[in-house]
C-alpha positions as CSV (number, residue, x, y, z in Angstrom):
1,M,33.3,80.3,136.2
2,A,31.4,78.5,133.4
3,V,34.3,78.9,131.0
4,L,36.6,77.5,133.6
5,A,34.5,74.4,134.1
6,V,34.5,73.7,130.3
7,A,38.3,74.0,130.2
8,T,38.8,71.5,133.0
9,G,36.2,68.9,132.5
10,P,34.8,68.2,129.1
11,L,38.1,68.7,127.2
12,R,39.8,66.0,129.3
13,A,36.9,63.6,128.6
14,D,37.2,64.1,124.8
15,A,41.0,63.5,124.7
16,P,42.0,60.3,122.9
17,E,43.0,57.3,125.1
18,S,45.9,56.4,122.7
19,S,48.8,58.3,121.2
20,L,48.8,59.9,117.8
21,R,50.5,56.8,116.5
22,P,47.8,54.1,117.0
23,Q,48.7,50.7,118.5
24,A,47.2,47.4,117.7
25,R,44.3,46.4,119.9
26,G,44.3,43.0,121.5
27,G,41.6,40.6,120.5
28,E,40.7,42.5,117.4
29,T,41.1,41.4,113.9
30,A,43.6,43.5,112.0
31,A,41.7,45.7,109.6
32,A,42.7,45.8,106.0
33,P,44.8,48.9,105.1
34,A,42.6,51.8,104.3
35,A,42.3,53.1,100.8
36,P,44.7,55.9,100.0
37,V,43.2,59.2,101.0
38,T,44.0,62.2,98.9
39,P,44.5,65.5,100.5
40,A,41.2,66.8,99.2
41,A,39.3,63.9,100.8
42,R,41.2,63.9,104.0
43,P,38.7,64.1,106.9
44,V,39.1,67.0,109.3
45,A,38.0,66.6,112.9
46,A,36.1,69.5,114.2
47,A,36.8,70.8,117.6
48,P,34.0,70.0,120.1
49,E,31.9,72.9,121.2
50,A,32.2,73.7,124.8
51,A,28.5,74.4,125.2
52,A,27.4,70.9,123.9
53,A,29.9,69.0,126.0
54,P,28.5,67.5,129.3
55,D,30.2,68.2,132.6
56,T,31.0,64.6,133.2
57,V,31.3,61.4,131.1
58,S,30.6,58.0,132.7
59,G,29.6,54.6,131.7
60,P,30.4,52.7,128.5
61,E,31.0,55.9,126.6
62,A,34.0,56.7,128.7
63,S,35.8,53.6,127.5
64,A,34.8,53.8,123.9
65,T,37.5,54.1,121.3
66,P,37.6,57.1,118.9
67,E,35.8,56.7,115.6
68,A,37.8,55.4,112.7
69,D,37.3,58.5,110.6
70,A,39.1,60.8,113.1
71,W,42.2,62.6,111.6
72,F,44.6,60.7,113.9
73,D,43.4,57.3,112.6
74,V,44.4,58.0,109.0
75,D,47.1,55.6,107.8
76,V,49.8,58.1,106.7
77,T,51.7,55.5,104.9
78,A,48.9,55.3,102.3
79,L,49.8,58.9,101.4
80,A,53.4,58.2,100.7
81,P,54.5,58.4,97.0
82,D,54.8,55.2,95.1
83,S,58.4,56.0,94.1
84,S,61.5,57.5,95.6
85,V,62.0,61.2,96.0
86,R,64.3,61.0,93.0
87,P,61.9,60.3,90.1
88,Q,62.5,57.6,87.6
89,A,61.8,57.8,83.9
90,R,58.3,56.4,83.0
91,Q,58.2,54.2,80.0
92,S,55.1,55.9,78.8
93,A,56.7,59.3,79.0
94,Q,57.9,60.9,75.7
95,L,61.3,62.6,75.5
96,E,61.2,66.4,75.0
97,T,62.3,67.6,71.6
98,V,65.7,69.4,71.8
99,P,65.5,72.8,69.9
100,P,67.5,72.8,66.7
101,P,71.0,74.5,66.7
102,A,71.4,78.1,65.8
103,P,71.2,78.6,62.0
104,E,74.7,80.1,61.7
105,I,76.3,77.2,63.6
106,A,74.4,74.5,61.7
107,G,74.9,76.3,58.4
108,A,78.7,76.5,58.9
109,A,78.9,72.8,59.7
110,V,76.6,71.7,56.8
111,A,78.5,73.9,54.3
112,R,81.8,72.3,55.2
113,F,81.0,68.7,56.1
114,G,77.6,68.1,54.4
115,P,74.3,67.2,56.1
116,A,74.0,64.4,58.6
117,E,73.1,61.0,57.2
118,D,70.9,59.6,60.0
119,A,68.8,62.5,61.3
120,E,68.8,66.2,61.8
121,P,71.9,67.2,63.8
122,D,71.5,68.1,67.4
123,W,73.5,70.9,69.0
124,F,76.1,68.4,70.2
125,D,76.5,66.9,66.7
126,V,77.9,70.1,65.3
127,N,81.5,69.7,64.3
128,V,83.2,72.5,66.3
129,S,86.3,72.2,64.1
130,A,84.4,74.1,61.4
131,L,84.3,77.1,63.7
132,A,88.1,77.0,64.4
133,P,90.4,79.5,62.6
134,S,91.8,78.4,59.3
135,R,95.3,79.1,60.5
136,S,96.9,77.9,63.7
137,L,97.8,80.5,66.3
138,R,101.0,78.6,66.9
139,P,103.5,79.4,64.2
140,P,105.0,76.5,62.2
141,H,108.3,75.0,63.0
142,R,111.1,77.4,62.2
143,S,113.3,76.5,59.3
144,P,117.0,75.7,59.9
145,E,118.0,79.0,58.2
146,I,115.9,81.1,60.6
147,T,117.2,79.2,63.6
148,A,120.8,79.7,62.4
149,R,120.3,83.4,61.8
150,A,118.9,83.9,65.3
151,E,121.7,81.9,66.8
152,R,124.3,84.1,65.0
153,A,122.6,87.3,66.2
154,Q,122.5,86.0,69.8
155,E,126.2,85.1,69.6
156,Q,127.0,88.6,68.3
157,L,125.2,90.1,71.3
158,R,127.2,87.9,73.6
159,R,130.5,88.9,72.0
160,G,129.5,92.6,72.2
161,A,128.0,92.6,75.7
162,V,129.8,94.5,78.4
163,C,129.2,94.8,82.2
164,G,127.7,91.3,82.1
165,D,124.5,92.5,80.4
166,L,123.4,91.6,76.8
167,A,121.4,94.9,76.7
168,I,124.6,96.9,77.0
169,Q,126.7,96.7,73.8
170,G,130.2,98.0,73.5
171,E,133.8,97.0,74.3
172,T,135.8,96.7,77.5
173,I,138.6,99.2,77.9
174,G,139.9,98.5,81.4
175,Q,141.9,100.9,83.4
176,V,142.0,104.5,82.2
177,S,144.5,106.8,83.8
178,G,144.3,110.6,83.5
179,P,146.1,113.6,84.9
180,G,145.8,114.1,88.6
181,R,142.8,112.3,90.1
182,C,141.1,111.8,86.8
183,G,140.6,108.3,85.5
184,I,138.3,105.3,85.3
185,E,138.5,101.9,86.8
186,N,137.2,99.1,84.6
187,A,136.1,101.5,81.9
188,V,133.9,100.4,79.0
189,R,133.0,102.1,75.7
190,V,129.3,101.8,75.2
191,R,127.8,101.9,71.6
192,S,124.1,101.0,72.3
193,V,121.8,100.4,75.3
194,S,118.6,98.3,75.1
195,G,118.5,98.6,71.3
196,V,119.0,102.4,71.4
197,R,122.3,103.5,69.7
198,L,124.5,106.2,71.1
199,S,125.5,108.9,68.6
200,T,129.1,108.8,69.9
201,P,130.4,105.8,71.9
202,A,130.5,106.8,75.6
203,M,133.5,106.0,77.8
204,I,132.0,105.4,81.2
205,N,132.2,102.8,84.0
206,C,129.8,99.9,84.4
207,P,127.6,101.3,87.2
208,T,126.9,104.3,85.0
209,A,126.2,102.1,82.0
210,V,123.8,100.0,84.0
211,A,122.0,103.1,85.3
212,L,121.8,104.4,81.7
213,K,120.2,101.0,80.6
214,N,117.7,101.2,83.4
215,W,116.7,104.8,82.4
216,V,116.3,103.9,78.8
217,E,114.0,101.0,79.7
218,R,112.0,102.6,82.5
219,G,112.2,106.3,81.5
220,L,113.1,107.1,77.9
221,K,111.1,104.4,76.1
222,P,107.9,104.8,78.2
223,A,108.1,108.6,77.9
224,V,108.4,108.5,74.1
225,G,106.0,105.5,73.6
226,G,105.2,104.7,70.0
227,A,105.6,108.3,68.8
228,G,107.6,108.4,65.5
229,G,108.2,104.6,65.8
230,G,110.0,104.9,69.1
231,P,113.5,106.0,70.1
232,V,116.5,104.7,68.1
233,Q,119.4,107.0,69.0
234,M,120.6,109.2,71.9
235,H,122.7,112.2,71.1
236,V,125.7,112.1,73.5
237,M,127.2,115.4,74.4
238,A,129.8,114.3,76.9
239,S,131.0,111.2,78.8
240,Y,134.5,110.8,80.3
241,S,136.3,114.1,80.4
242,C,138.9,115.3,83.0
243,R,137.6,118.8,83.8
244,G,136.0,120.9,86.5
245,R,132.3,121.3,87.0
246,N,130.5,123.2,84.3
247,N,133.8,123.4,82.4
248,N,135.2,125.7,85.1
249,P,138.9,125.0,85.6
250,N,138.8,126.4,89.1
251,A,135.8,124.3,90.2
252,R,135.8,120.9,91.8
253,L,136.3,118.0,89.4
254,S,133.2,116.9,87.6
255,E,131.8,113.4,87.8
256,H,132.7,113.2,84.2
257,S,136.4,113.0,85.3
258,F,135.7,109.5,86.9
259,G,133.5,108.0,84.2
260,N,130.5,108.5,86.5
261,A,128.5,110.8,84.2
262,I,126.9,111.1,80.8
263,D,125.2,114.1,79.0
264,I,122.3,113.5,76.6
265,G,121.2,116.4,74.4
266,A,118.5,114.9,72.1
267,V,116.7,111.7,71.1
268,R,116.2,110.6,67.5
269,L,113.0,108.7,66.6
270,A,112.6,105.9,64.0
271,D,110.9,108.2,61.5
272,G,113.9,110.7,61.6
273,R,112.4,113.3,63.9
274,E,114.5,114.5,66.8
275,I,113.4,115.7,70.3
276,S,116.0,118.3,71.4
277,V,116.4,119.5,74.9
278,L,117.5,123.0,73.7
279,R,114.8,123.4,71.1
280,D,111.8,121.6,72.6
281,W,112.0,122.0,76.3
282,N,109.4,124.8,76.2
283,R,107.4,123.5,73.2
284,A,104.9,120.7,72.8
285,E,107.5,118.0,73.1
286,G,108.5,119.5,76.4
287,R,106.1,117.1,78.1
288,V,108.0,114.2,76.8
289,L,111.4,115.7,77.8
290,R,110.1,116.5,81.4
291,A,108.9,112.9,81.7
292,M,112.4,111.7,80.7
293,H,114.0,114.1,83.2
294,S,111.8,113.1,86.2
295,S,112.1,109.4,85.5
296,A,115.9,109.6,85.7
297,C,115.7,110.9,89.3
298,G,116.5,108.0,91.6
299,I,118.0,105.9,88.8
300,F,120.9,108.4,88.8
301,G,122.1,110.2,91.9
302,T,122.3,113.6,90.2
303,V,119.9,114.8,87.4
304,L,120.3,118.3,85.9
305,G,118.4,119.9,83.1
306,P,117.4,123.3,81.7
307,A,115.6,124.3,84.9
308,S,118.8,123.9,87.0
309,N,121.1,126.6,85.4
310,A,122.2,128.0,82.1
311,A,125.0,125.5,81.7
312,H,122.4,122.7,81.3
313,R,119.9,124.5,79.0
314,D,120.8,122.2,76.1
315,H,121.2,118.8,77.7
316,F,120.5,116.4,80.6
317,H,123.3,115.7,82.9
318,F,123.2,112.2,84.6
319,D,125.7,110.9,87.1
320,I,125.7,108.3,89.8
321,A,127.1,110.4,92.6
322,R,124.7,110.7,95.6
323,Y,124.6,113.4,98.2
324,R,123.7,112.3,101.8
325,S,122.2,109.1,100.4
326,N,119.5,111.1,98.4
327,A,119.2,111.9,94.7
328,Y,119.7,115.5,93.6
329,C,117.4,116.5,90.8
330,R,117.0,119.9,89.2
């Protein structure tokens, strides 16, 4: 009960009569602003002890104002900084010394352009052109002779292009008629594909020529890579030929009979070496040959190699015929 009495009576009597923000009192002379109070000197009002507080307060003491040194009478504006939150440079402050540039940077600039005249160079005074390469990465303007030679080579490619593709070089033959159902519509004789020569010009149609170009760029060249300087020639074993499959006169006509097929037996590299299907299929170079074989599947409709039958033990057979809309690869 005693604790309850202290909580209800004396604490109410000790409460301030004004808000935390003091208001001017009527009839009193405005006091001069208080001196700035540092945080160390800021007065701290102690909480009144319950035992010392009387039960009731009456008389003049009840209307007395709080003492001036109470914490809520401190003029907080006196504690505000003299300047804005963003500090300004003081005239009395001295600028910090910027560290000198790295010796290798400063040495390169001084060796080429000499020392600075006014003062020691700062890092931003180093002439960065001294660190630039001595030769430009952009080649100089081509001479008229080089330009003319390039234009002649481009014109030669345009004259030799067939099937509307500069990468396929050869000549246009046109209609080729053969016995029976054999023959080629819009035949071309291809000499090179994507910079790789054919050992014998191949007489095929344009869809087969385009497929061969795609295989050279996406299959043959990536499979060989830079080995031996890269591929420079393909050994052609067959192109257009009016005959039965596997040279069997009683079999159905081969796709060679329509210009839809080409047989490749070997690839010659720039250093003179040759990768042969017959000789190297089961040797170290067999990995490259198998990569060539598998990459052709999908580009051509039919892909046959040594694993298909004995008739193809020495070459790859590529043709553009498709069976049930899927490629046949063996």
